[in-house]
N, C-alpha and C positions, 0 to 999 in steps of 0.2 A: 243798444245792445239787445241781443236777441235772447229769450229766456227759453227754459225747457217746455214750457206751456205752448209756445209758438211753433215748436218743431213737431211734425208728424212722426209717430212710432215707426221705426224701420227706415226713415228716410235718410239718415246719416250713416255713412259707411266708414271704415277704417281710412279710406283714401281722403275722407273729408277732414280728418283730424291731424293736426300738425304733430310730427315725431316728437316724443318726450315731453309733450305739453300736459298730459294727465298724470295725477298721482294717485296712490291708494285712496286717499281721502275723496277723491271724486267719485270712487266706485262704492263708497260706504253704503250698505244696504241694498245695494242693486245687484250683487253677485252671492249666490248661496254658496255655502261649503261644498256641496256636492258637485257644483260645477268646476271646481278647481282640480279635480282628479284628472290625471292625464293617462290615457292607455298607450303604452309603448307599442310602436309598430314592430315587425319582424326584424331581426338583425340584418344589417346590411352586408354586403360581400366584403371579403378581406381586402385590405389595401395591397398594393404592389411591394415588392421587396424594395428596401433602401439600398442605395449604393454602397459598394464595399469601402470599408475604411482603409486608412493609410496603413501600410506596413509597419510593424513593430522593429525595434532595434535588434540587430543581430546578437545572438548569444555567444559566449565564449566557446572556442574550439574544444571539443572533447578529445580524450585519448583514443588512439587508434585501438579498436576492439580486438582484432586479431592477435596483437601482442600485448594484451592488457597485462598479463602476469610477467612478461619478458621471458623468464625461464621457469619451468617447473622442475623441480629436483625430487626424485624418488629415491628414499633411503630405506634400508632394512637392517634390523638387528635381531640376532637369535639368542633366545635364553633357554635354559633347561627348567621344565616344570617338574619338580621332584614328585615321586609317587605319594599319595596320601596327603597332599599339601595344596594350599592355596598360594599362588605366588603371582607377582607383578613384574612384568617386563616393560621396557620403553625403548624408543629411538629418538634421537634429537635431530632437529633441523640444523643445517649448517648455520654459523652465525649470520645474523642479519635477514634470515628467511624465517617464515611463519607457516605454521601447519594449517593446510586446507582440509585434510582428511587423513584417515588411516584406518588400520585395523590389524588383524592378527589371523594366522593360520597355523597349522601343524602338518608338516609334510608326513608325519607318522600317523595320520588320522586313520589310514586303512587298517593298521594293526590295532587300534584302540577300539575296544567295544563300545557300542551306543551307550551314552549316560556316564562313561568312565572319564571324559574329558569335556570340559565346558568353558567357554568364554564367558565370565561373569560380568565384564565391564569393559569398555572400550571408550577412551576420551582424549580430547587434546590435553597436553600436559606441558607444565613449565620444564625448563631445561633440567635434565637429571630425572625427570619422571616423578618427582617427589609430590607434586601438587598439580591441580588443574592449571593450565595456562594456555599458550599458544606457540610454544617454541619446539614442540615435539608430540609424540603420541605415547600413551600408556594403555596396557591392557592387563586385567586381572583374570587369570584362569584357574581352574580347579582340576586336579588329576587325582582321580580315585582308581586308576588302572593297576596293571601288573608291573610298571616300571617307569622311569623318567621319560618324558616326552620333550622333544624339541619344539620350540614355538618361534615363529617368525613374526616379529612386529614391524608393521611397515607404515610409512608417512609420506604424504606428498606435500612439499614445501614450495613456497614462492615469496618473492619480495612483496612487501606491502608499505604503502606510504602512510596509511593510518589504520591502526588496529585498536579496536575498541572493546 
């Protein structure tokens, strides 16, 4: 067997040593802590894009967008707002339809002085206009003018499969 004393320094290279034949014990005392530090090189170039994956399953068919509501139904009701009073008027959607929007106007606004007539509230209402809901539209108006004022309440209605 050959010992370390018989080998000249620097005469054995990595090619002379069998792979996986050395252990950490073989290097004890011969490697300093500073020599274990590795300086990383510059980052390499990015890899190529991978292949496209397989297509996913088809989703369920959606409804036809142009006829999503089926039919829109426009409704109007007229009520009288008495002088020196705050009053409420409403219009209902036909049975089975739900309010999408609404509002109010007064055809007599040209004869009413600014500040004499005001729409105080406008909201989707339950049938009969007695409470908030989705089956009609209600408005609250104030009339402090010289006489009674006609008010038109309007609602746009449509069928809906799920109302929350």
